[in-house]
C-alpha positions as CSV (number, residue, x, y, z in Angstrom):
1,X,113.8,122.5,81.5
2,X,117.4,122.2,82.7
3,X,116.5,121.4,86.2
4,X,113.3,118.9,85.0
5,X,116.3,116.5,83.3
6,X,118.3,116.8,86.1
7,X,116.3,116.0,88.2
8,X,114.9,112.8,86.3
9,X,118.8,112.1,86.1
10,X,118.8,112.4,89.5
11,X,116.2,110.0,90.1
12,X,117.3,107.3,87.4
13,X,120.6,107.2,90.1
14,X,118.9,106.7,92.8
15,X,116.6,103.8,91.3
16,X,119.8,102.0,90.1
17,X,121.2,102.4,93.6
18,X,118.4,100.7,95.0
19,X,118.5,98.3,92.9
20,X,122.1,97.5,93.5
21,X,121.0,97.8,97.3
22,X,118.4,95.2,97.2
23,X,120.1,92.6,95.4
24,X,123.3,93.0,97.5
25,X,121.1,92.3,100.4
26,X,119.9,89.2,98.5
27,X,123.3,87.9,97.8
28,X,124.5,88.6,101.4
29,X,121.6,86.5,102.6
30,X,121.7,83.5,100.3
31,X,125.7,83.3,100.4
32,X,126.5,83.6,104.1
33,X,125.3,80.0,105.1
34,X,127.8,78.8,102.3
35,X,130.7,80.5,103.4
36,X,129.6,78.9,107.1
37,X,132.6,75.9,108.3
38,X,132.1,72.8,107.1
39,X,131.7,71.4,110.3
40,X,128.4,73.5,110.7
41,X,126.8,72.8,107.6
42,X,124.7,69.7,109.0
43,X,123.7,70.4,112.5
44,X,121.2,69.3,115.0
45,X,118.4,71.5,116.2
46,X,117.3,71.0,119.5
47,X,113.7,70.8,119.6
48,X,112.1,71.5,122.8
49,X,108.3,70.7,121.1
50,X,109.8,67.3,120.1
51,X,106.8,65.5,121.8
52,X,104.0,67.7,120.7
53,X,105.2,67.0,117.4
54,X,105.2,63.6,117.4
55,X,101.8,63.4,119.1
56,X,100.3,65.2,116.4
57,X,102.5,63.7,113.5
58,X,101.0,60.6,115.0
59,X,97.2,61.4,115.5
60,X,97.1,62.5,112.3
61,X,98.6,59.9,110.7
62,X,96.2,56.9,112.2
63,X,93.3,58.8,111.5
64,X,94.3,59.2,107.5
65,X,91.4,57.9,105.0
66,X,91.6,58.0,101.1
67,X,88.6,60.8,101.2
68,X,90.7,62.4,103.7
69,X,93.8,62.7,102.2
70,X,92.4,63.5,98.5
71,X,90.8,67.2,100.7
72,X,94.6,67.9,101.9
73,X,96.3,67.4,98.6
74,X,93.5,70.0,97.0
75,X,94.3,72.6,99.6
76,X,98.5,71.6,99.6
77,X,98.7,72.6,96.1
78,X,98.0,76.1,96.7
79,X,101.9,76.1,98.3
80,X,103.3,73.8,95.5
81,X,106.0,75.1,93.2
82,X,104.1,74.0,90.1
83,X,101.2,76.5,91.2
84,X,103.2,78.9,92.4
85,X,105.3,79.1,89.6
86,X,102.6,79.6,87.5
87,X,101.1,82.1,89.6
88,X,104.8,84.2,89.4
89,X,104.7,83.7,85.5
90,X,101.4,85.7,84.9
91,X,102.5,88.5,87.7
92,X,105.7,88.6,86.0
93,X,103.9,89.0,82.5
94,X,101.7,91.5,83.8
95,X,104.6,93.8,85.8
96,X,107.0,94.0,82.2
97,X,103.5,94.7,80.7
98,X,102.9,97.9,83.2
99,X,106.6,98.5,83.3
100,X,106.4,98.5,86.6
101,X,110.0,97.4,87.6
102,X,110.3,98.3,91.4
103,X,107.1,95.7,92.3
104,X,108.6,93.0,89.6
105,X,112.1,93.1,91.4
106,X,110.1,93.2,95.1
107,X,108.2,89.8,93.7
108,X,111.2,87.8,92.7
109,X,113.4,89.1,95.5
110,X,110.5,88.1,98.1
111,X,109.1,84.5,96.9
112,X,112.2,82.7,94.8
113,X,114.5,84.4,96.9
114,X,112.7,83.2,100.1
115,X,112.3,80.1,98.8
116,X,115.9,79.5,98.2
117,X,116.3,80.3,101.7
118,X,114.6,77.6,103.0
119,X,116.1,75.0,101.2
120,X,119.6,76.4,102.4
121,X,118.1,76.2,106.0
122,X,116.4,72.6,105.2
123,X,120.5,71.6,104.4
124,X,121.6,73.0,107.3
125,X,119.0,71.6,109.9
126,X,118.8,68.3,108.3
127,X,115.5,67.5,110.3
128,X,114.0,63.9,109.0
129,X,109.9,64.3,108.0
130,X,107.9,62.4,110.4
131,X,106.9,59.8,107.9
132,X,108.7,58.0,105.2
133,X,107.1,54.8,104.2
134,X,103.2,54.3,104.6
135,X,100.0,54.1,102.5
136,X,99.5,58.4,102.2
137,X,103.4,58.9,102.4
138,X,105.9,59.5,99.6
139,X,108.2,62.2,100.8
140,X,111.6,63.1,100.4
141,X,113.7,65.6,101.7
142,X,114.1,67.2,104.8
143,X,111.5,68.6,106.9
144,X,112.5,72.1,108.3
145,X,111.2,74.3,107.7
146,X,107.9,73.7,105.4
147,X,108.4,74.0,101.7
148,X,104.8,74.1,100.7
149,X,103.9,76.3,103.6
150,X,106.8,79.1,102.9
151,X,106.2,79.0,99.9
152,X,102.5,80.4,100.7
153,X,103.2,82.6,102.7
154,X,105.9,84.4,100.4
155,X,103.1,84.5,97.6
156,X,99.7,85.2,99.3
157,X,102.0,87.7,101.8
158,X,103.4,89.6,99.0
159,X,100.2,89.7,96.7
160,X,98.8,91.1,99.7
161,X,101.1,93.9,100.3
162,X,100.7,94.8,96.3
163,X,96.8,94.7,96.4
164,X,96.1,96.7,100.2
165,X,97.9,100.1,99.3
166,X,95.3,100.5,96.5
167,X,91.9,99.3,98.6
168,X,90.1,102.2,100.5
169,X,87.4,100.3,101.7
170,X,88.3,98.5,105.2
171,X,86.3,95.8,104.6
172,X,87.7,94.5,101.4
173,X,91.6,95.3,103.3
174,X,90.3,92.4,106.0
175,X,88.9,90.5,103.1
176,X,92.5,90.4,101.3
177,X,94.1,89.7,104.6
178,X,91.8,87.3,106.2
179,X,91.9,85.4,102.2
180,X,95.7,85.2,102.2
181,X,96.1,83.6,105.9
182,X,93.4,81.2,105.0
183,X,95.3,79.8,102.1
184,X,98.4,79.5,104.3
185,X,96.7,78.1,107.2
186,X,94.9,75.4,104.9
187,X,98.3,74.7,103.5
188,X,100.2,74.6,106.4
189,X,97.3,72.1,108.0
190,X,97.7,70.0,104.6
191,X,101.1,69.6,105.1
192,X,100.7,68.3,109.1
193,X,97.7,66.2,108.6
194,X,99.4,64.7,105.7
195,X,102.4,64.1,107.5
196,X,105.2,65.6,105.4
197,X,106.0,68.0,108.3
198,X,105.7,68.4,111.7
199,X,104.1,71.5,113.6
200,X,107.0,73.1,114.4
201,X,108.4,73.0,110.6
202,X,104.9,74.5,109.6
203,X,105.2,77.3,112.3
204,X,108.8,78.1,111.5
205,X,108.4,78.5,107.5
206,X,105.5,81.1,108.5
207,X,107.7,82.8,110.8
208,X,110.7,83.1,108.1
209,X,108.2,84.0,105.5
210,X,107.1,87.1,107.3
211,X,110.2,88.2,108.3
212,X,111.7,87.5,105.1
213,X,108.6,90.0,103.7
214,X,109.5,92.4,106.4
215,X,113.0,92.2,105.5
216,X,111.9,93.0,101.4
217,X,109.5,95.7,102.7
218,X,112.5,97.4,104.2
219,X,115.1,96.8,101.3
220,X,113.1,97.8,98.8
221,X,112.4,101.1,99.7
222,X,114.8,102.7,97.7
223,X,113.5,101.5,95.0
224,X,109.6,102.9,95.7
225,X,111.1,106.3,96.2
226,X,112.6,106.7,93.0
227,X,109.3,106.1,91.4
228,X,107.3,109.6,91.6
229,X,103.6,109.2,91.7
230,X,101.0,111.2,89.7
231,X,97.7,111.3,91.0
232,X,95.4,108.4,89.9
233,X,98.5,106.3,88.8
234,X,99.2,103.6,90.9
235,X,102.9,103.1,90.0
236,X,104.9,104.3,86.8
237,X,108.1,103.3,85.6
238,X,110.0,106.6,84.5
239,X,109.7,110.0,86.5
240,X,106.6,112.0,85.8
241,X,106.9,115.6,84.3
242,X,104.2,117.4,85.3
243,X,103.5,120.5,82.9
244,X,103.5,123.7,84.6
245,X,102.2,127.0,82.6
246,X,103.5,129.8,83.6
247,X,101.2,132.7,84.4
248,X,102.3,135.9,82.6
249,X,102.0,139.2,84.2
250,X,98.8,141.0,82.3
251,X,100.3,144.1,79.8
252,X,100.9,147.0,81.3
253,X,98.3,149.9,80.1
254,X,99.4,152.6,78.4
255,X,97.2,155.1,80.4
256,X,98.8,153.6,83.6
């Protein structure tokens, strides 16, 4: 019993260390742009694909119709902050109910944390949107990188990472990855076609989102290692204690 108590205490200390390490890493990524020199806060990023960006944006802008815009606005809602907030709200409630604390921390750091970093990137780059006026344009803020696209990449990518380990069949795993990729592609396409972002804004948002998810996956390893998994249990909040009955030696016969 004493060894079990010591092992449980060690795991709790390791879990706390993992939480501090993950939150400390997030704080470093968030605050590092804030300590840059003032003359580096607003810089112009050289875009080697500027010609392609403007050609794609101009073509879609010239071919927009009311019906096309209605469809695109439906697609773009899957990356809106309102929709992401609703999904995060129910996901947080689910993780709290299940007491899956490592998954809860990972979700909060990955999605809201990545979206916050993207806002800092926008302030650093100061790239203006393709169109700021027109019959179908009502955008404000900066363009690089696409907030809707990175939000979709972080949300659906992280949800896929949660779901994939629980799937045994290969076709279900492929369907999960394909569904997440399709939602991200639809959001990104809608942002380009609506004139809210350039092509490179969307591509950069997808790349940034994947890199941030990879960083969170690496940073969350101490949290996942601190959880003891038992057969048939996907995730537990406290170390699982398995009772092991001692096998006693049979009583010696008096005749022996």
